[in-house]
N, C-alpha and C positions, 0 to 999 in steps of 0.2 A: 449347520454346526452352532449358529447362533443361539437357539434352542436346546440344544444339548450343555453347551457353555451354561447358560443359563441355570441349567439344573442343578441341585445341592449335590454335592457328593464328597466319600470320607474317601480316603488312601491309605490303606491300611498294609502297604507290601512298599516303598520307594525309599531304595539306597540314592546318601546323600550326593556321594561321589560321582553316581551313572547318571546324575540328573543335571547335571550342570550343563549349562547353555554353550555349544555349538560356537556361538560367536566369542564368550569369556576362552573356552581350551585354545580358538584360532589363536585371540591375543595373549595368552599367557606360553602357549606355544612357540609363539613367537618370541617371546621375550627369552625363552630358552636357550631358542635357535642364535638368537645375537649374543648370549653369553657362553656358548660352544657347550651346553651341557647335552643338548641333543642335536638332530641333522632333522631343521625342521621340514626338509624338502620331503623328508624320507614319510613324513606325517600329516604333512597338508591335506595331500587328496582326499585322503580320511577323515580329515574334519569336516571336510567341506561337503561330502556326498551324506548321503539321505538314508538313502537305501544300502546298507554295509552287508559284505559277507560275512559268515561267522568269523574267519581269519582277521577281517579289518574291524571288527565287533573286539576281539580281543587285543587286537593293535594297538587300539583306543583305548581299551581300558587300560594296559602298560601304560600309556603316555598319562592318563587320569592320574595313575598312580605317582609318577615323578610328579605329577604338579602341585598335588596334593601334600605337602610337607611341610608348610610354614603354616605360622597360625594367623596370618594377614588373608590367604587365598583360602584358609578353612572359612573363616567369619563373611568373607565375601560372596562364595557359592554357596552360604546354606541363608545370607539374605536373598540370592536373587532366584533361589529353589521353592522357598517359601511365598516370594512375588509371584512367581510363574504358575504354582498354587491356588495361587490364591484369584490368578488373573481369570482360572480357570474354573471358579467357585466351588473347589474345593474350602469346606468349612470346618472340617475335621483330617489332621493330619500325622501319621505318626511317622517319622523318618528316623530310619535306621542309616547307623552308620559305625565301625569299629575304629576305637579312638588307639590311635597312630603313636608311636613311639619313635623320634627324627634327634636324636644327640645331635647332631651336627647344626640343627636348628634351637635345639634347646627345647625340643618339643617332649611334654612328657603326656600317657595315657588321660591325663587329668589335664593340665594346660590344651592338647588335642580339644577337649568337651570344653574348655571355658570359651575356646575360638568358635566351638559351634553355637553357643550361647550367646553372645556377644553377637552372632550374626541374626540371630533370632530379634535381639532387642534392638538392630538397627535397621529392620525393614521399617518402610515409609508408608508403603501404600496401603496398607491392611492395618486391623487391629489384633495383636499376635497375643493370645493366650498362652501362655509357657508354663503356668506355676503349678505344680503337685496336687492333685486334687483331696481334700481329704473333707473328713466328717465336718469339720468345724468351718470350713472355705466356706463364703457364702458367695451365692449365685444370683448375682443385683440385676443382672440383666436377662434373667429366665423367659423371659415373654416378648423381647426385642430383636429383633435379625440383624440390628445396625447398633453398634457405640454413634452416640453424638458426641463430638468432641469438636471446639470453636467452633458449635453453632454449623458443622458440614457434617453430613451422616457418613461414616464408612465402616466398610464391611469389615467383620469378624472372624477369624481362622483362628481354630485349636489348635496347636503345637503339642505335638506329646513326642519323647525321644525312646528311643529303641537302643542298648547300647549292642554291636555285634560281635560274636565271637568266632573268628577266622580257625575254620578248619585245619591251618597250617601252625595252631599255636598251641601250644604244650598243656596241662593242668593247671599248673602254676599260673601261667599266662593268663587263661580263660578266667579262672578265680580273682586274680588281679581284676579283671573287665568287672564281673559282677559285683563284686565288693566296691567296685566306683560306680555304677548302678545305683548299689545302698546310699553309698555317701550322696549321690545326687538327686535323689527320690522328692527332695523339695524344690528342685529346679525344674521340675517336670520327666525325669526320666522313669516312664512306667512300668520297662520290661527287657527281654534279653531274645537276642536272636542269635539262632545259630546259622551261618553261612559260610560261604567260602567256595573254593573249588570241592566238588562233590566224591570226585575220586581220588582226593586226599584226607588223612586221620582218619580215627576210627573212631563211634561212638561211644564206647567205653573208657576214651578217654576224657569226654564233654561231661558222661552221665552223673557222677556225683557231684561237678559244677552245679547242674542245672537240677539238680535236685537239692541244693543247696539254695539256690534263686528260691526254684519255688517255695520253699519251706520259709525264706522269709520275706514270701508275699510277690516277688516280681511276676508278673506273667512270661510267660515262654513262646514264642513263635519257631518251629524248625523251617529251615529248608531241606524237605523231604520229597524221597523220589524222582530228585531230577537225573538220576540215572539209574538205571536197573540193580536195585540188590533189596531182594525181599528179606535179609535178614535186617538190616538197618532199618529199614522201613517197617517190618514188625515190631522191634524195641523201640522206633521212635513214638509208633502208635500205642504202644503198651505205656510210654512216659506219662499218654493224655494232657499236651502241649493245650494250651489254650487257643491255638491256631495253627495251622501249616501252610508252606505256602509251593506252589505249582504242584507236586502230587502228579507226574507228570508218569512217570513210568511203575504205575504198581500193578501186577497181577492180580488174577481174580480173587485170589485170598484175600492178600491186601484190601481191596478193592471193598470187598464184605466188613470188612472189618472196620476202615473208614466209617463206613456208612452206618456199620452197627454202633458208632464211636459221635457221631456226631460234630466230630473236631470240624469247625470252619475255615474252610479253605480258600487263602488269597491266591484268583486267579488271575493272570500274567497271560494275557492272548498273545502277544506282539511276541514280547520276548518268547515264547515257548516255538514259536513258529520261526524268527529271526535267527535263533539259539540251536535252531533242528531239534530238538526235542520232540515235539509234535510237529509231523509233517505238513499237515494243512489246516486250515480253523474250520475244514468243515469236519471234522474228524477230533475234533477237541474233546477233551472228558468235560469241557465247561458246560454241554448240551443234556450229556448222562446225570450229572450231577443236579442242576437246575430242573430236569425233568421229574428228581427222586424228591424234589423240596431240599436237598441237602444245603446246608448252610454253607454260602458263597457270598466274595467279596473281591469284583472288578479292581484292578489296581495295574499301575503300570512298570511296577518292578525299576525300569533305567529309564527316563523321560529323554535322555540327551544321548545315550548312547543310540538306542531304539526308537529314536525318531519319532513318538510317539508323546499322549499327552490324556490325562484322564477322560475328557468328552471323547477322543478318539476312539478308545478302547470299548466307551458306553457304543458307537457307532458302530462299532465291528461286530459286537453282540448284538446289535441288534438287524444289524443288515444279514450276519451270517447264520443266526437262528431265528430269524423271523420273528423276534419281540416287540412288542409295540411299545409305543412310549410309555405308557402308562405304567406296565411291567416292569421296564429299565429302571422307573422311578420309583417302585419299591420294592425293586432289588436294591438299590442304590440306598434306602432309607432301612433298611432289614438290616443293613451292617452297622447302624446303632447296638445292635447288640452285643456285636462282637468288640469292640473296641476295648481299650488298656485304662479306660478313664472308671470315674464314678459314675453315681447313677446320678448327680446333679448334673455333670454333663451332657449325659443322654437323654435327659430331659429337656434340655435346651437343644439339645438337636434336633430332638421332636418336633418342638415347637419351629424351628427355623422350615424344617419338612412341610409341617401342615402351614406355615405359612405360603410355602413355594408352589403348592399344592393346587392355591387360592388364586394363584395368578398365571401358572403355566395352563397352557392351551393344549390338551394331549388328544 
């Protein structure tokens, strides 16, 4: 585990609310129980488990949805999630979240995102680069793995934000999210994600909004093929998003279309197994995509809910598919090409990996 943690990694498919620490869920859940908002005894055993069944996973998601409805909690979990990824030596993180509205707490989609940004600024264990990339921005630390502050060396993590459109939303609500993303580009928002329950909502509801986002220069990633839906999968691939997530339920024709498109796939092994989208890791489509040299990146999806980490995903892929450390290192480095940041950040990440290659033993 120590070697895999020390290897630099990129995380491109991580949901903020699904990555909450179990200890934080336990604390916040107990507080809600004491206030009579939830029956804590109904959820305590689910929080304490690490190997959750699919119904228990959904139960935990329901609880998290109730927990994350005030600004203070959103700020806290953002801080903790970033610190947890940094502890895993994730050097670049694209964190996705659905901006929430909660009138009872005075929360708008904008104030929700401001609470997220407050959490990024509150991170204390690592230097966080959260600013929007631009051609005029000076990347002063292009040749250093660590920033120096107060005479001590501190690790650095680049964090960029993806605003998620929930499939339950209307076209108007989705457009509100895209316009918010455009307004917050200078604060590290780089793209849009389409996610949520894959059996809810129609692709046509979101297509005009996503086309507008693309025209405005926002990068798009789509949850695609989480359930069998050939018509939607075809339409999503025709849209040519910058990346797609999961791609579990593609038929032969969609599979050929994906491979010819070279659209990078965000692979979430543990998530796909625990949600029973894929029956077992040995039949996971990672192997086919890897062997055919299709662009892929290993991701966690929801570290808290699925009890995983970036390092564990790399260990799982290495052991399940017999891939050696050097090749896994290269797989992680290749993901630099798929990030939603500018060439300056990509160059800095390449330097980080080059320095790491010199100290890691393969």
